[in-house]
PDB file of N, CA, C and O in Angstrom, chain B, residues numbered from 101:
ATOM      1  N   MET B 101     -97.578  44.817 179.625  1.00  0.00           N
ATOM      2  CA  MET B 101     -96.809  44.986 180.841  1.00  0.00           C
ATOM      3  C   MET B 101     -96.642  46.480 181.114  1.00  0.00           C
ATOM      4  O   MET B 101     -96.390  47.270 180.204  1.00  0.00           O
ATOM      5  N   SER B 102     -96.788  46.846 182.383  1.00  0.00           N
ATOM      6  CA  SER B 102     -96.662  48.245 182.787  1.00  0.00           C
ATOM      7  C   SER B 102     -95.217  48.690 182.792  1.00  0.00           C
ATOM      8  O   SER B 102     -94.295  47.892 182.960  1.00  0.00           O
ATOM      9  N   GLU B 103     -95.046  49.978 182.605  1.00  0.00           N
ATOM     10  CA  GLU B 103     -93.728  50.592 182.671  1.00  0.00           C
ATOM     11  C   GLU B 103     -93.259  50.696 184.122  1.00  0.00           C
ATOM     12  O   GLU B 103     -92.069  50.572 184.411  1.00  0.00           O
ATOM     13  N   VAL B 104     -94.218  50.926 185.037  1.00  0.00           N
ATOM     14  CA  VAL B 104     -93.919  51.096 186.464  1.00  0.00           C
ATOM     15  C   VAL B 104     -94.934  50.308 187.284  1.00  0.00           C
ATOM     16  O   VAL B 104     -96.122  50.281 186.966  1.00  0.00           O
ATOM     17  N   VAL B 105     -94.445  49.666 188.348  1.00  0.00           N
ATOM     18  CA  VAL B 105     -95.324  48.989 189.302  1.00  0.00           C
ATOM     19  C   VAL B 105     -95.141  49.672 190.649  1.00  0.00           C
ATOM     20  O   VAL B 105     -94.022  49.779 191.151  1.00  0.00           O
ATOM     21  N   VAL B 106     -96.234  50.130 191.229  1.00  0.00           N
ATOM     22  CA  VAL B 106     -96.213  50.742 192.555  1.00  0.00           C
ATOM     23  C   VAL B 106     -96.836  49.732 193.508  1.00  0.00           C
ATOM     24  O   VAL B 106     -97.953  49.265 193.286  1.00  0.00           O
ATOM     25  N   VAL B 107     -96.111  49.398 194.566  1.00  0.00           N
ATOM     26  CA  VAL B 107     -96.594  48.434 195.544  1.00  0.00           C
ATOM     27  C   VAL B 107     -97.096  49.187 196.769  1.00  0.00           C
ATOM     28  O   VAL B 107     -96.337  49.891 197.435  1.00  0.00           O
ATOM     29  N   GLY B 108     -98.382  49.028 197.055  1.00  0.00           N
ATOM     30  CA  GLY B 108     -98.992  49.676 198.209  1.00  0.00           C
ATOM     31  C   GLY B 108     -99.958  50.761 197.796  1.00  0.00           C
ATOM     32  O   GLY B 108     -99.589  51.711 197.107  1.00  0.00           O
ATOM     33  N   GLY B 109    -101.201  50.612 198.223  1.00  0.00           N
ATOM     34  CA  GLY B 109    -102.241  51.549 197.845  1.00  0.00           C
ATOM     35  C   GLY B 109    -102.640  52.497 198.947  1.00  0.00           C
ATOM     36  O   GLY B 109    -103.807  52.875 199.056  1.00  0.00           O
ATOM     37  N   GLY B 110    -101.680  52.884 199.767  1.00  0.00           N
ATOM     38  CA  GLY B 110    -101.947  53.920 200.760  1.00  0.00           C
ATOM     39  C   GLY B 110    -101.797  55.288 200.112  1.00  0.00           C
ATOM     40  O   GLY B 110    -101.685  55.400 198.891  1.00  0.00           O
ATOM     41  N   VAL B 111    -101.795  56.308 200.925  1.00  0.00           N
ATOM     42  CA  VAL B 111    -101.683  57.669 200.408  1.00  0.00           C
ATOM     43  C   VAL B 111    -100.432  57.827 199.554  1.00  0.00           C
ATOM     44  O   VAL B 111    -100.500  58.380 198.457  1.00  0.00           O
ATOM     45  N   MET B 112     -99.305  57.355 200.039  1.00  0.00           N
ATOM     46  CA  MET B 112     -98.049  57.529 199.292  1.00  0.00           C
ATOM     47  C   MET B 112     -98.066  56.752 197.976  1.00  0.00           C
ATOM     48  O   MET B 112     -97.675  57.284 196.938  1.00  0.00           O
ATOM     49  N   GLY B 113     -98.516  55.500 198.015  1.00  0.00           N
ATOM     50  CA  GLY B 113     -98.566  54.704 196.794  1.00  0.00           C
ATOM     51  C   GLY B 113     -99.542  55.263 195.782  1.00  0.00           C
ATOM     52  O   GLY B 113     -99.232  55.345 194.594  1.00  0.00           O
ATOM     53  N   LEU B 114    -100.734  55.654 196.249  1.00  0.00           N
ATOM     54  CA  LEU B 114    -101.738  56.219 195.344  1.00  0.00           C
ATOM     55  C   LEU B 114    -101.254  57.522 194.721  1.00  0.00           C
ATOM     56  O   LEU B 114    -101.432  57.742 193.523  1.00  0.00           O
ATOM     57  N   MET B 115    -100.645  58.383 195.524  1.00  0.00           N
ATOM     58  CA  MET B 115    -100.176  59.656 194.995  1.00  0.00           C
ATOM     59  C   MET B 115     -98.992  59.473 194.048  1.00  0.00           C
ATOM     60  O   MET B 115     -98.854  60.204 193.068  1.00  0.00           O
ATOM     61  N   THR B 116     -98.142  58.495 194.346  1.00  0.00           N
ATOM     62  CA  THR B 116     -97.027  58.200 193.443  1.00  0.00           C
ATOM     63  C   THR B 116     -97.559  57.702 192.108  1.00  0.00           C
ATOM     64  O   THR B 116     -97.120  58.157 191.051  1.00  0.00           O
ATOM     65  N   ALA B 117     -98.502  56.769 192.154  1.00  0.00           N
ATOM     66  CA  ALA B 117     -99.098  56.242 190.920  1.00  0.00           C
ATOM     67  C   ALA B 117     -99.804  57.351 190.144  1.00  0.00           C
ATOM     68  O   ALA B 117     -99.694  57.419 188.920  1.00  0.00           O
ATOM     69  N   ARG B 118    -100.521  58.209 190.842  1.00  0.00           N
ATOM     70  CA  ARG B 118    -101.229  59.316 190.187  1.00  0.00           C
ATOM     71  C   ARG B 118    -100.248  60.248 189.488  1.00  0.00           C
ATOM     72  O   ARG B 118    -100.448  60.611 188.329  1.00  0.00           O
ATOM     73  N   GLU B 119     -99.198  60.632 190.189  1.00  0.00           N
ATOM     74  CA  GLU B 119     -98.220  61.557 189.605  1.00  0.00           C
ATOM     75  C   GLU B 119     -97.541  60.953 188.382  1.00  0.00           C
ATOM     76  O   GLU B 119     -97.312  61.645 187.389  1.00  0.00           O
ATOM     77  N   LEU B 120     -97.222  59.673 188.452  1.00  0.00           N
ATOM     78  CA  LEU B 120     -96.613  59.003 187.299  1.00  0.00           C
ATOM     79  C   LEU B 120     -97.568  58.975 186.112  1.00  0.00           C
ATOM     80  O   LEU B 120     -97.148  59.182 184.973  1.00  0.00           O
ATOM     81  N   ARG B 121     -98.852  58.720 186.370  1.00  0.00           N
ATOM     82  CA  ARG B 121     -99.865  58.724 185.292  1.00  0.00           C
ATOM     83  C   ARG B 121    -100.001  60.110 184.677  1.00  0.00           C
ATOM     84  O   ARG B 121    -100.112  60.251 183.459  1.00  0.00           O
ATOM     85  N   VAL B 122     -99.993  61.134 185.531  1.00  0.00           N
ATOM     86  CA  VAL B 122    -100.075  62.512 185.035  1.00  0.00           C
ATOM     87  C   VAL B 122     -98.890  62.809 184.116  1.00  0.00           C
ATOM     88  O   VAL B 122     -99.012  63.570 183.156  1.00  0.00           O
ATOM     89  N   ARG B 123     -97.759  62.207 184.417  1.00  0.00           N
ATOM     90  CA  ARG B 123     -96.550  62.414 183.607  1.00  0.00           C
ATOM     91  C   ARG B 123     -96.455  61.451 182.422  1.00  0.00           C
ATOM     92  O   ARG B 123     -95.431  61.386 181.742  1.00  0.00           O
ATOM     93  N   GLY B 124     -97.538  60.707 182.185  1.00  0.00           N
ATOM     94  CA  GLY B 124     -97.611  59.867 180.999  1.00  0.00           C
ATOM     95  C   GLY B 124     -97.077  58.458 181.119  1.00  0.00           C
ATOM     96  O   GLY B 124     -96.919  57.776 180.106  1.00  0.00           O
ATOM     97  N   ARG B 125     -96.795  58.004 182.317  1.00  0.00           N
ATOM     98  CA  ARG B 125     -96.288  56.636 182.496  1.00  0.00           C
ATOM     99  C   ARG B 125     -97.445  55.646 182.588  1.00  0.00           C
ATOM    100  O   ARG B 125     -98.539  55.983 183.039  1.00  0.00           O
ATOM    101  N   ASP B 126     -97.179  54.418 182.150  1.00  0.00           N
ATOM    102  CA  ASP B 126     -98.144  53.319 182.280  1.00  0.00           C
ATOM    103  C   ASP B 126     -97.867  52.661 183.628  1.00  0.00           C
ATOM    104  O   ASP B 126     -96.794  52.097 183.837  1.00  0.00           O
ATOM    105  N   VAL B 127     -98.836  52.734 184.545  1.00  0.00           N
ATOM    106  CA  VAL B 127     -98.622  52.323 185.935  1.00  0.00           C
ATOM    107  C   VAL B 127     -99.591  51.222 186.346  1.00  0.00           C
ATOM    108  O   VAL B 127    -100.776  51.259 186.015  1.00  0.00           O
ATOM    109  N   THR B 128     -99.063  50.245 187.071  1.00  0.00           N
ATOM    110  CA  THR B 128     -99.896  49.246 187.739  1.00  0.00           C
ATOM    111  C   THR B 128     -99.715  49.442 189.231  1.00  0.00           C
ATOM    112  O   THR B 128     -98.588  49.527 189.719  1.00  0.00           O
ATOM    113  N   LEU B 129    -100.823  49.515 189.960  1.00  0.00           N
ATOM    114  CA  LEU B 129    -100.799  49.664 191.411  1.00  0.00           C
ATOM    115  C   LEU B 129    -101.177  48.329 192.029  1.00  0.00           C
ATOM    116  O   LEU B 129    -102.230  47.775 191.716  1.00  0.00           O
ATOM    117  N   LEU B 130    -100.326  47.809 192.905  1.00  0.00           N
ATOM    118  CA  LEU B 130    -100.598  46.554 193.599  1.00  0.00           C
ATOM    119  C   LEU B 130    -100.940  46.835 195.055  1.00  0.00           C
ATOM    120  O   LEU B 130    -100.197  47.522 195.757  1.00  0.00           O
ATOM    121  N   GLU B 131    -102.064  46.301 195.498  1.00  0.00           N
ATOM    122  CA  GLU B 131    -102.501  46.455 196.884  1.00  0.00           C
ATOM    123  C   GLU B 131    -103.185  45.163 197.291  1.00  0.00           C
ATOM    124  O   GLU B 131    -104.052  44.671 196.569  1.00  0.00           O
ATOM    125  N   ARG B 132    -102.813  44.609 198.425  1.00  0.00           N
ATOM    126  CA  ARG B 132    -103.384  43.322 198.856  1.00  0.00           C
ATOM    127  C   ARG B 132    -104.796  43.457 199.412  1.00  0.00           C
ATOM    128  O   ARG B 132    -105.531  42.473 199.496  1.00  0.00           O
ATOM    129  N   ASP B 133    -105.167  44.658 199.787  1.00  0.00           N
ATOM    130  CA  ASP B 133    -106.489  44.903 200.374  1.00  0.00           C
ATOM    131  C   ASP B 133    -107.133  46.023 199.562  1.00  0.00           C
ATOM    132  O   ASP B 133    -106.787  46.229 198.398  1.00  0.00           O
ATOM    133  N   GLN B 134    -108.043  46.725 200.158  1.00  0.00           N
ATOM    134  CA  GLN B 134    -108.692  47.854 199.487  1.00  0.00           C
ATOM    135  C   GLN B 134    -107.772  49.077 199.588  1.00  0.00           C
ATOM    136  O   GLN B 134    -107.304  49.392 200.682  1.00  0.00           O
ATOM    137  N   PRO B 135    -107.501  49.774 198.478  1.00  0.00           N
ATOM    138  CA  PRO B 135    -106.623  50.952 198.540  1.00  0.00           C
ATOM    139  C   PRO B 135    -107.108  51.963 199.580  1.00  0.00           C
ATOM    140  O   PRO B 135    -108.304  52.220 199.715  1.00  0.00           O
ATOM    141  N   GLY B 136    -106.146  52.526 200.306  1.00  0.00           N
ATOM    142  CA  GLY B 136    -106.437  53.551 201.285  1.00  0.00           C
ATOM    143  C   GLY B 136    -107.064  53.078 202.579  1.00  0.00           C
ATOM    144  O   GLY B 136    -107.606  53.888 203.331  1.00  0.00           O
ATOM    145  N   ARG B 137    -107.003  51.770 202.858  1.00  0.00           N
ATOM    146  CA  ARG B 137    -107.701  51.246 204.036  1.00  0.00           C
ATOM    147  C   ARG B 137    -106.775  50.732 205.142  1.00  0.00           C
ATOM    148  O   ARG B 137    -107.262  50.109 206.086  1.00  0.00           O
ATOM    149  N   GLN B 138    -105.496  50.962 205.066  1.00  0.00           N
ATOM    150  CA  GLN B 138    -104.611  50.490 206.129  1.00  0.00           C
ATOM    151  C   GLN B 138    -104.168  51.682 206.982  1.00  0.00           C
ATOM    152  O   GLN B 138    -105.002  52.303 207.640  1.00  0.00           O
ATOM    153  N   ALA B 139    -102.881  52.012 206.984  1.00  0.00           N
ATOM    154  CA  ALA B 139    -102.385  53.122 207.807  1.00  0.00           C
ATOM    155  C   ALA B 139    -103.017  54.442 207.388  1.00  0.00           C
ATOM    156  O   ALA B 139    -103.283  55.300 208.230  1.00  0.00           O
ATOM    157  N   SER B 140    -103.259  54.606 206.090  1.00  0.00           N
ATOM    158  CA  SER B 140    -103.876  55.845 205.616  1.00  0.00           C
ATOM    159  C   SER B 140    -105.276  56.013 206.192  1.00  0.00           C
ATOM    160  O   SER B 140    -105.682  57.128 206.520  1.00  0.00           O
ATOM    161  N   TRP B 141    -106.002  54.939 206.317  1.00  0.00           N
ATOM    162  CA  TRP B 141    -107.350  54.966 206.880  1.00  0.00           C
ATOM    163  C   TRP B 141    -107.286  55.280 208.371  1.00  0.00           C
ATOM    164  O   TRP B 141    -108.087  56.061 208.886  1.00  0.00           O
ATOM    165  N   ALA B 142    -106.333  54.669 209.052  1.00  0.00           N
ATOM    166  CA  ALA B 142    -106.220  54.859 210.495  1.00  0.00           C
ATOM    167  C   ALA B 142    -105.891  56.303 210.859  1.00  0.00           C
ATOM    168  O   ALA B 142    -106.326  56.796 211.899  1.00  0.00           O
ATOM    169  N   SER B 143    -105.122  56.983 210.006  1.00  0.00           N
ATOM    170  CA  SER B 143    -104.755  58.372 210.317  1.00  0.00           C
ATOM    171  C   SER B 143    -105.835  59.357 209.903  1.00  0.00           C
ATOM    172  O   SER B 143    -105.740  60.542 210.221  1.00  0.00           O
ATOM    173  N   ALA B 144    -106.851  58.893 209.207  1.00  0.00           N
ATOM    174  CA  ALA B 144    -108.000  59.709 208.811  1.00  0.00           C
ATOM    175  C   ALA B 144    -107.620  60.914 207.966  1.00  0.00           C
ATOM    176  O   ALA B 144    -108.351  61.905 207.943  1.00  0.00           O
ATOM    177  N   GLY B 145    -106.493  60.849 207.273  1.00  0.00           N
ATOM    178  CA  GLY B 145    -106.098  61.946 206.403  1.00  0.00           C
ATOM    179  C   GLY B 145    -105.742  63.225 207.138  1.00  0.00           C
ATOM    180  O   GLY B 145    -105.905  64.323 206.607  1.00  0.00           O
ATOM    181  N   ILE B 146    -105.262  63.081 208.345  1.00  0.00           N
ATOM    182  CA  ILE B 146    -104.957  64.252 209.168  1.00  0.00           C
ATOM    183  C   ILE B 146    -103.819  65.061 208.549  1.00  0.00           C
ATOM    184  O   ILE B 146    -102.774  64.523 208.183  1.00  0.00           O
ATOM    185  N   ILE B 147    -104.050  66.342 208.444  1.00  0.00           N
ATOM    186  CA  ILE B 147    -103.005  67.278 208.026  1.00  0.00           C
ATOM    187  C   ILE B 147    -102.773  68.203 209.207  1.00  0.00           C
ATOM    188  O   ILE B 147    -103.669  68.939 209.620  1.00  0.00           O
ATOM    189  N   GLY B 148    -101.558  68.156 209.746  1.00  0.00           N
ATOM    190  CA  GLY B 148    -101.261  68.929 210.952  1.00  0.00           C
ATOM    191  C   GLY B 148    -101.241  70.427 210.714  1.00  0.00           C
ATOM    192  O   GLY B 148    -100.924  70.898 209.622  1.00  0.00           O
ATOM    193  N   LYS B 149    -101.579  71.150 211.737  1.00  0.00           N
ATOM    194  CA  LYS B 149    -101.508  72.612 211.710  1.00  0.00           C
ATOM    195  C   LYS B 149    -100.118  73.051 212.145  1.00  0.00           C
ATOM    196  O   LYS B 149     -99.377  72.283 212.758  1.00  0.00           O
ATOM    197  N   THR B 150     -99.778  74.276 211.825  1.00  0.00           N
ATOM    198  CA  THR B 150     -98.496  74.834 212.241  1.00  0.00           C
ATOM    199  C   THR B 150     -98.507  75.048 213.754  1.00  0.00           C
ATOM    200  O   THR B 150     -99.478  75.549 214.321  1.00  0.00           O
ATOM    201  N   HIS B 151     -97.415  74.662 214.383  1.00  0.00           N
ATOM    202  CA  HIS B 151     -97.257  74.856 215.820  1.00  0.00           C
ATOM    203  C   HIS B 151     -96.093  75.813 216.057  1.00  0.00           C
ATOM    204  O   HIS B 151     -95.044  75.689 215.425  1.00  0.00           O
ATOM    205  N   ARG B 152     -96.275  76.743 216.943  1.00  0.00           N
ATOM    206  CA  ARG B 152     -95.225  77.736 217.212  1.00  0.00           C
ATOM    207  C   ARG B 152     -93.964  77.096 217.775  1.00  0.00           C
ATOM    208  O   ARG B 152     -92.878  77.660 217.642  1.00  0.00           O
ATOM    209  N   SER B 153     -94.085  75.954 218.387  1.00  0.00           N
ATOM    210  CA  SER B 153     -92.915  75.323 218.999  1.00  0.00           C
ATOM    211  C   SER B 153     -92.009  74.635 217.970  1.00  0.00           C
ATOM    212  O   SER B 153     -90.884  74.254 218.294  1.00  0.00           O
ATOM    213  N   LEU B 154     -92.490  74.476 216.746  1.00  0.00           N
ATOM    214  CA  LEU B 154     -91.687  73.818 215.716  1.00  0.00           C
ATOM    215  C   LEU B 154     -90.704  74.797 215.087  1.00  0.00           C
ATOM    216  O   LEU B 154     -90.972  75.995 214.997  1.00  0.00           O
ATOM    217  N   VAL B 155     -89.573  74.277 214.659  1.00  0.00           N
ATOM    218  CA  VAL B 155     -88.581  75.134 214.009  1.00  0.00           C
ATOM    219  C   VAL B 155     -89.077  75.555 212.631  1.00  0.00           C
ATOM    220  O   VAL B 155     -89.918  74.873 212.045  1.00  0.00           O
ATOM    221  N   ASP B 156     -88.578  76.651 212.112  1.00  0.00           N
ATOM    222  CA  ASP B 156     -89.057  77.225 210.858  1.00  0.00           C
ATOM    223  C   ASP B 156     -89.089  76.261 209.670  1.00  0.00           C
ATOM    224  O   ASP B 156     -90.077  76.272 208.936  1.00  0.00           O
ATOM    225  N   PRO B 157     -88.076  75.432 209.437  1.00  0.00           N
ATOM    226  CA  PRO B 157     -88.162  74.519 208.286  1.00  0.00           C
ATOM    227  C   PRO B 157     -89.347  73.556 208.386  1.00  0.00           C
ATOM    228  O   PRO B 157     -89.958  73.212 207.374  1.00  0.00           O
ATOM    229  N   VAL B 158     -89.665  73.126 209.596  1.00  0.00           N
ATOM    230  CA  VAL B 158     -90.797  72.221 209.778  1.00  0.00           C
ATOM    231  C   VAL B 158     -92.098  72.966 209.503  1.00  0.00           C
ATOM    232  O   VAL B 158     -92.995  72.423 208.859  1.00  0.00           O
ATOM    233  N   GLN B 159     -92.209  74.198 209.983  1.00  0.00           N
ATOM    234  CA  GLN B 159     -93.400  74.994 209.721  1.00  0.00           C
ATOM    235  C   GLN B 159     -93.580  75.213 208.226  1.00  0.00           C
ATOM    236  O   GLN B 159     -94.700  75.148 207.721  1.00  0.00           O
ATOM    237  N   SER B 160     -92.495  75.471 207.520  1.00  0.00           N
ATOM    238  CA  SER B 160     -92.562  75.661 206.065  1.00  0.00           C
ATOM    239  C   SER B 160     -93.062  74.400 205.379  1.00  0.00           C
ATOM    240  O   SER B 160     -93.878  74.477 204.460  1.00  0.00           O
ATOM    241  N   LEU B 161     -92.586  73.250 205.814  1.00  0.00           N
ATOM    242  CA  LEU B 161     -93.007  71.984 205.237  1.00  0.00           C
ATOM    243  C   LEU B 161     -94.502  71.749 205.483  1.00  0.00           C
ATOM    244  O   LEU B 161     -95.214  71.303 204.584  1.00  0.00           O
ATOM    245  N   ILE B 162     -94.972  72.044 206.682  1.00  0.00           N
ATOM    246  CA  ILE B 162     -96.391  71.876 207.007  1.00  0.00           C
ATOM    247  C   ILE B 162     -97.248  72.794 206.138  1.00  0.00           C
ATOM    248  O   ILE B 162     -98.252  72.358 205.575  1.00  0.00           O
ATOM    249  N   ARG B 163     -96.857  74.061 206.028  1.00  0.00           N
ATOM    250  CA  ARG B 163     -97.617  75.014 205.210  1.00  0.00           C
ATOM    251  C   ARG B 163     -97.628  74.591 203.745  1.00  0.00           C
ATOM    252  O   ARG B 163     -98.662  74.662 203.082  1.00  0.00           O
ATOM    253  N   ASP B 164     -96.476  74.151 203.242  1.00  0.00           N
ATOM    254  CA  ASP B 164     -96.390  73.717 201.851  1.00  0.00           C
ATOM    255  C   ASP B 164     -97.283  72.508 201.605  1.00  0.00           C
ATOM    256  O   ASP B 164     -97.966  72.440 200.583  1.00  0.00           O
ATOM    257  N   GLY B 165     -97.285  71.554 202.534  1.00  0.00           N
ATOM    258  CA  GLY B 165     -98.143  70.379 202.398  1.00  0.00           C
ATOM    259  C   GLY B 165     -99.615  70.740 202.392  1.00  0.00           C
ATOM    260  O   GLY B 165    -100.391  70.186 201.613  1.00  0.00           O
ATOM    261  N   ALA B 166    -100.004  71.667 203.256  1.00  0.00           N
ATOM    262  CA  ALA B 166    -101.402  72.096 203.302  1.00  0.00           C
ATOM    263  C   ALA B 166    -101.789  72.795 202.004  1.00  0.00           C
ATOM    264  O   ALA B 166    -102.888  72.584 201.490  1.00  0.00           O
ATOM    265  N   PHE B 167    -100.899  73.625 201.472  1.00  0.00           N
ATOM    266  CA  PHE B 167    -101.162  74.313 200.207  1.00  0.00           C
ATOM    267  C   PHE B 167    -101.311  73.308 199.073  1.00  0.00           C
ATOM    268  O   PHE B 167    -102.234  73.406 198.263  1.00  0.00           O
ATOM    269  N   ARG B 168    -100.404  72.348 199.020  1.00  0.00           N
ATOM    270  CA  ARG B 168    -100.468  71.339 197.962  1.00  0.00           C
ATOM    271  C   ARG B 168    -101.738  70.500 198.089  1.00  0.00           C
ATOM    272  O   ARG B 168    -102.324  70.116 197.076  1.00  0.00           O
ATOM    273  N   PHE B 169    -102.170  70.210 199.315  1.00  0.00           N
ATOM    274  CA  PHE B 169    -103.384  69.431 199.507  1.00  0.00           C
ATOM    275  C   PHE B 169    -104.590  70.180 198.960  1.00  0.00           C
ATOM    276  O   PHE B 169    -105.452  69.581 198.317  1.00  0.00           O
ATOM    277  N   GLU B 170    -104.656  71.475 199.207  1.00  0.00           N
ATOM    278  CA  GLU B 170    -105.777  72.269 198.687  1.00  0.00           C
ATOM    279  C   GLU B 170    -105.813  72.212 197.160  1.00  0.00           C
ATOM    280  O   GLU B 170    -106.886  72.062 196.576  1.00  0.00           O
ATOM    281  N   ARG B 171    -104.674  72.327 196.518  1.00  0.00           N
ATOM    282  CA  ARG B 171    -104.605  72.238 195.055  1.00  0.00           C
ATOM    283  C   ARG B 171    -105.010  70.852 194.569  1.00  0.00           C
ATOM    284  O   ARG B 171    -105.731  70.717 193.581  1.00  0.00           O
ATOM    285  N   LEU B 172    -104.542  69.824 195.272  1.00  0.00           N
ATOM    286  CA  LEU B 172    -104.881  68.453 194.899  1.00  0.00           C
ATOM    287  C   LEU B 172    -106.394  68.224 195.012  1.00  0.00           C
ATOM    288  O   LEU B 172    -107.008  67.627 194.127  1.00  0.00           O
ATOM    289  N   ALA B 173    -106.979  68.701 196.099  1.00  0.00           N
ATOM    290  CA  ALA B 173    -108.417  68.530 196.295  1.00  0.00           C
ATOM    291  C   ALA B 173    -109.207  69.207 195.172  1.00  0.00           C
ATOM    292  O   ALA B 173    -110.229  68.682 194.729  1.00  0.00           O
ATOM    293  N   GLU B 174    -108.741  70.356 194.717  1.00  0.00           N
ATOM    294  CA  GLU B 174    -109.405  71.048 193.606  1.00  0.00           C
ATOM    295  C   GLU B 174    -109.327  70.231 192.319  1.00  0.00           C
ATOM    296  O   GLU B 174    -110.289  70.172 191.553  1.00  0.00           O
ATOM    297  N   GLU B 175    -108.159  69.594 192.086  1.00  0.00           N
ATOM    298  CA  GLU B 175    -107.991  68.776 190.880  1.00  0.00           C
ATOM    299  C   GLU B 175    -108.934  67.593 190.916  1.00  0.00           C
ATOM    300  O   GLU B 175    -108.944  66.783 189.988  1.00  0.00           O
TER     301      GLU B 175
END
């Protein structure tokens, strides 16, 4: 029996399961269809660019997400 069960194999579920595995947890991922093929597939993995009209905290979040994505892709 797994220590953790993650329900949903979209981007959030897959990344949660991955992070838990990296931290040494025994994880089971449950997905009724093919992982990454529902809402995550429809959005095509879009990462938004910074927009000048957004307030500074939002811009910081966008930049941080883009930076983390680059590191993740390298891993």
